[in-house]
C-alpha positions as CSV (number, residue, x, y, z in Angstrom):
1,M,12.1,5.0,-28.7
2,H,9.6,5.3,-25.8
3,N,9.5,8.7,-24.0
4,L,7.6,8.3,-20.7
5,N,6.8,10.4,-17.7
6,A,5.8,8.8,-14.3
7,E,4.9,9.7,-10.8
8,H,4.4,7.8,-7.6
9,L,0.7,7.8,-6.7
10,G,0.9,6.1,-3.3
11,S,1.4,3.0,-1.2
12,G,-1.1,0.7,0.5
13,R,-2.1,-2.7,1.6
14,E,-5.9,-2.4,0.9
15,A,-8.0,-1.6,-2.1
16,K,-9.2,1.6,-0.4
17,H,-5.7,2.9,-0.4
18,W,-5.1,2.1,-4.2
19,P,-5.8,4.4,-7.1
20,K,-9.1,4.3,-8.8
21,P,-9.1,1.5,-11.3
22,D,-9.9,3.6,-14.2
23,L,-6.7,3.0,-16.2
24,P,-5.1,-0.2,-17.6
25,E,-2.7,-1.6,-14.9
26,F,0.3,-3.8,-15.0
27,A,1.9,-5.4,-11.9
28,F,5.5,-6.5,-11.2
29,I,6.2,-9.3,-8.8
30,G,9.1,-11.6,-8.2
31,R,11.5,-13.1,-5.5
32,S,13.0,-10.6,-3.1
33,N,16.0,-8.9,-4.6
34,V,15.2,-10.0,-8.1
35,G,15.4,-6.3,-9.3
36,K,11.8,-5.2,-9.5
37,S,12.4,-1.6,-8.5
38,S,15.5,-1.3,-10.7
39,L,13.6,-2.7,-13.7
40,V,10.6,-0.3,-13.0
41,N,13.1,2.6,-13.0
42,M,14.7,1.4,-16.3
43,L,11.4,0.9,-18.0
44,V,10.1,4.5,-17.3
45,G,13.5,6.0,-17.7
46,I,13.5,7.7,-14.2
47,H,16.4,6.7,-12.1
48,R,14.9,7.0,-8.7
49,L,11.2,6.6,-9.3
50,A,10.9,3.3,-7.5
51,R,13.1,3.0,-4.3
52,V,15.9,0.6,-4.9
53,S,17.5,-1.2,-1.9
54,T,20.2,-3.9,-1.3
55,T,18.0,-5.1,1.7
56,P,15.6,-7.8,0.5
57,G,12.0,-7.3,1.5
58,R,12.1,-3.5,1.4
59,T,8.8,-3.2,-0.6
60,R,6.0,-4.1,1.8
61,N,3.0,-2.5,0.3
62,V,1.6,-2.2,-3.2
63,E,3.4,0.7,-4.7
64,H,1.4,2.5,-7.5
65,F,2.8,4.6,-10.2
66,K,1.0,6.5,-13.0
67,V,2.9,6.4,-16.3
68,E,2.3,8.8,-19.2
69,A,3.4,7.8,-22.7
70,L,4.4,11.0,-24.5
71,K,3.6,9.2,-27.8
72,G,1.4,6.4,-28.6
73,S,-2.3,5.3,-28.6
74,R,-2.8,5.3,-24.9
75,T,-1.7,8.3,-22.9
76,H,-1.8,6.9,-19.4
77,W,-1.4,3.6,-17.6
78,L,-0.8,2.3,-14.0
79,L,2.1,0.3,-12.7
80,A,2.1,-1.7,-9.5
81,D,5.3,-2.8,-7.7
82,L,4.3,-5.7,-5.4
83,P,6.3,-7.0,-2.4
84,G,8.8,-9.7,-3.2
85,Y,8.4,-13.3,-2.0
86,G,10.9,-15.8,-0.7
87,F,12.5,-13.5,1.8
88,A,13.0,-15.5,5.0
89,K,14.1,-12.8,7.5
90,I,10.6,-11.7,8.5
91,S,8.1,-13.2,10.8
92,K,5.6,-15.9,9.7
93,A,2.8,-13.5,10.5
94,E,4.2,-10.7,8.3
95,R,4.9,-13.1,5.4
96,A,1.3,-14.4,5.7
97,A,0.0,-10.9,5.6
98,W,2.1,-10.0,2.6
99,Q,0.9,-13.1,0.8
100,Q,-2.7,-12.4,1.5
101,M,-2.4,-8.8,0.4
102,V,-0.7,-9.8,-2.9
103,R,-3.2,-12.6,-3.6
104,T,-6.1,-10.2,-2.9
105,Y,-4.7,-7.7,-5.2
106,L,-4.0,-10.1,-8.0
107,R,-7.5,-11.8,-7.8
108,E,-9.5,-8.6,-7.2
109,R,-7.8,-5.7,-9.0
110,E,-10.4,-5.3,-11.8
111,N,-8.3,-3.2,-14.1
112,L,-5.1,-5.5,-13.9
113,Q,-4.2,-6.3,-17.5
114,C,-1.0,-8.4,-17.0
115,V,1.4,-9.5,-14.3
116,F,5.1,-9.3,-15.2
117,L,6.8,-12.1,-13.1
118,L,10.4,-11.4,-12.8
119,V,12.9,-14.2,-12.6
120,D,16.7,-14.0,-12.0
121,V,18.2,-15.4,-15.1
122,R,21.4,-16.3,-13.3
123,L,19.6,-19.1,-11.4
124,E,18.1,-22.4,-12.4
125,P,14.4,-22.7,-11.9
126,Q,13.5,-21.9,-8.3
127,Q,10.7,-23.7,-6.5
128,N,8.9,-20.4,-5.4
129,D,9.0,-18.9,-8.9
130,L,7.5,-22.1,-10.3
131,E,4.8,-22.1,-7.6
132,M,3.9,-18.5,-8.5
133,I,3.8,-19.4,-12.2
134,Q,1.4,-22.3,-11.5
135,W,-0.7,-20.2,-9.2
136,L,-1.1,-17.4,-11.8
137,G,-2.0,-20.0,-14.4
138,G,-4.5,-21.7,-12.1
139,E,-6.1,-18.3,-11.4
140,E,-6.2,-17.5,-15.0
141,I,-4.3,-14.3,-14.5
142,P,-2.4,-13.2,-17.6
143,F,1.4,-12.9,-17.0
144,V,4.6,-12.6,-18.8
145,I,8.0,-13.9,-17.5
146,L,10.7,-11.2,-17.4
147,F,14.2,-12.7,-17.0
148,T,16.3,-10.1,-15.1
149,K,20.0,-9.4,-14.7
150,S,21.0,-10.7,-18.1
151,D,24.0,-8.5,-18.0
152,K,25.5,-10.7,-15.2
153,L,25.8,-13.7,-17.4
154,K,27.5,-14.6,-20.6
155,Q,25.1,-15.5,-23.4
156,P,25.6,-19.2,-23.4
157,A,24.9,-19.6,-19.7
158,M,21.9,-17.1,-19.9
159,M,20.3,-19.1,-22.8
160,S,21.0,-22.4,-20.9
161,N,19.0,-21.2,-17.9
162,V,16.1,-19.9,-20.0
163,A,16.1,-23.3,-21.7
164,L,15.9,-25.0,-18.3
165,Y,12.7,-22.9,-17.6
166,R,11.2,-23.9,-20.8
167,R,11.9,-27.6,-20.3
168,E,10.5,-27.4,-16.7
169,L,7.3,-25.5,-17.8
170,K,6.7,-27.9,-20.7
171,K,6.0,-30.7,-18.2
172,T,2.7,-28.9,-17.2
173,W,2.1,-26.3,-19.9
174,H,0.8,-26.9,-23.3
175,T,1.6,-23.3,-24.4
176,L,4.4,-21.6,-22.7
177,P,4.1,-18.1,-21.2
178,H,5.6,-15.2,-23.1
179,M,9.2,-14.6,-21.9
180,I,11.3,-11.5,-22.3
181,I,15.1,-11.2,-21.3
182,T,15.9,-7.9,-19.6
183,S,18.6,-6.0,-17.9
184,S,18.1,-2.9,-15.8
185,E,21.7,-2.0,-16.3
186,T,21.9,-2.1,-20.2
187,G,18.1,-1.4,-21.0
188,K,17.8,-4.8,-22.7
189,G,14.1,-5.8,-23.1
190,R,12.9,-2.3,-22.4
191,D,11.4,-1.7,-26.0
192,E,9.9,-5.2,-26.1
193,V,8.2,-4.8,-22.7
194,L,6.8,-1.3,-23.6
195,E,5.6,-2.5,-27.0
196,F,3.8,-5.3,-25.3
197,I,2.2,-2.8,-22.8
198,T,1.2,-0.6,-25.8
199,E,-0.4,-3.4,-27.6
200,V,-2.4,-4.5,-24.5
201,N,-3.4,-0.9,-23.8
202,G,-4.8,-0.6,-27.4
203,R,-7.5,-3.2,-26.3
204,W,-8.6,-1.1,-23.3
205,P,-12.0,0.5,-23.8
206,N,-11.5,3.7,-25.6
207,G,-7.9,2.8,-26.1
């Protein structure tokens, strides 16, 4: 349904190293090894666009990609792959540096339209995921929850874990965040995510 082309623009920890903010941008964040790079590759349809590793914590900078939609109302948009959180096997100083870089990016990136927060659907609600959800909400940063690895669970178990998230979030949220179930293996959720991006891009100036 969606034919895309994409290229890696660069990697950096500071705004001066990031692409000019003249296109709508979407960021992907989540716990280490949640499958961010695999999902990025699935969405754009390019197997090795984002580097995939079995070693948690491989992404250490903000990795930017330029995506070209071959059909649709918006020709180009930017995608940012952010370092994962929750990976323990790094120094406290390095973890603090990552956290500061990510928070600076999320707060100050002026063309950021939405954050896609990736959550492993195989797990019950994790404290660091819940903390990130609350932080994004407190900062009034638009976000969507993408449940990953849905192919690893049978339907009843998957829906049970999604329901656990809904119940947990209802304790503090009057309106629940938008949620999409995905799989980088089967392509589940791809059209829904890209249709969401297309809709948001349509509101971009001159979109």
